[in-house]
Steps between C-alpha positions, in 0.01 A plus 500: 500500500489572871862616468343838424462537875877544517523788253411760760180612332336579835725800564586588141856374514654233277698271729868429452404143405305614194666474155712803404279575199191518719674717760615739229150518351351580841761766578419669168135516605589645839719770347251614237360852466130570447281809494398613851128437447574126502562366850684167494589252770611140526246240602492128565551303180312183404682191622409228251520658156879471467805413710575872543257792506492868588192724505416869499170677542424855395229763534450799272417795724362844417458706816277296727375274220626155404453488122632150427695221662698201389739220580808387311665164568841390373536121472822310440565134428872439431413173325278678253129461439351362179194727510712808565771415245748654741607503863320821604134597486317821593141476624274798564160607621383859438163644610329836467156658530352622172288791391160379373569621145826309484350188655236491227755492217475157331866519399621562856657153556699523177608854584618401850701207363660735247600727789701213648673398178546861398668587832752220446563592138534871578809421709645271235459185707508154346278240659333169418201280573262778611165388637225647710145616548320832518186497714240773522263490798206720600332537839145627545363572845150436633297525818693660782789564262293652221640849558841385385576569135570207271868417472713328237847353528755370254742223594801396295672169578801422287835325486796507263857374472762777502802458277806402699806715457860484622546225756148375437349804676199678343471878513251495784536873564374577150216251535402664830501840331274365224268354761489839672411658165209255474383583853513872426308458175230288662475761777458779245818689585668712232837383367786559742722800442883479496523613864203300624692218666618421848709226654279208592535373853357164591419495873340217688136435419299788646179469697171655390525871437232763462538756228 
């Protein structure tokens, strides 16, 4: 599993020693187009989940506000994986702050999971073995922090197996677009218009930025 160290996940590049299918899947991610409110960059991938891995992180931005953030990891095991029922797996974490009224909705976890599956289905994607959790957390402040308003957050952790296409390569660009749709929906953005897209560039991991 430590072979993942050789896939180039630290700088967002799939090395020449990686399988062609994995390199093609990564290049499709790097060439994808997303709406400009979603800032995406490559980040260091986990090293022990699969022989090859590539990771992206994203933030949904509205002016000087960060509305939601997430991480998407592409895993690849050329030998296949029984639990995945395939050679590729997508793993995600999505988080966002919630309005109090929305946080109080007892159906919120089911609704958030339907946002994930609905985003995949809306783009006609076929996938298998979906699994995950939806966690709702609330913070209440006391003492010296009592002036802060209560805050609630939703967290979606999920994974699924994308259908492999020609040459054993899944349509990772379409899966990334679906993931971006999920991020936008969690952040409360309206649906993207036909001209609301820009070429995604994936620079080196940036340092802390103030908004």
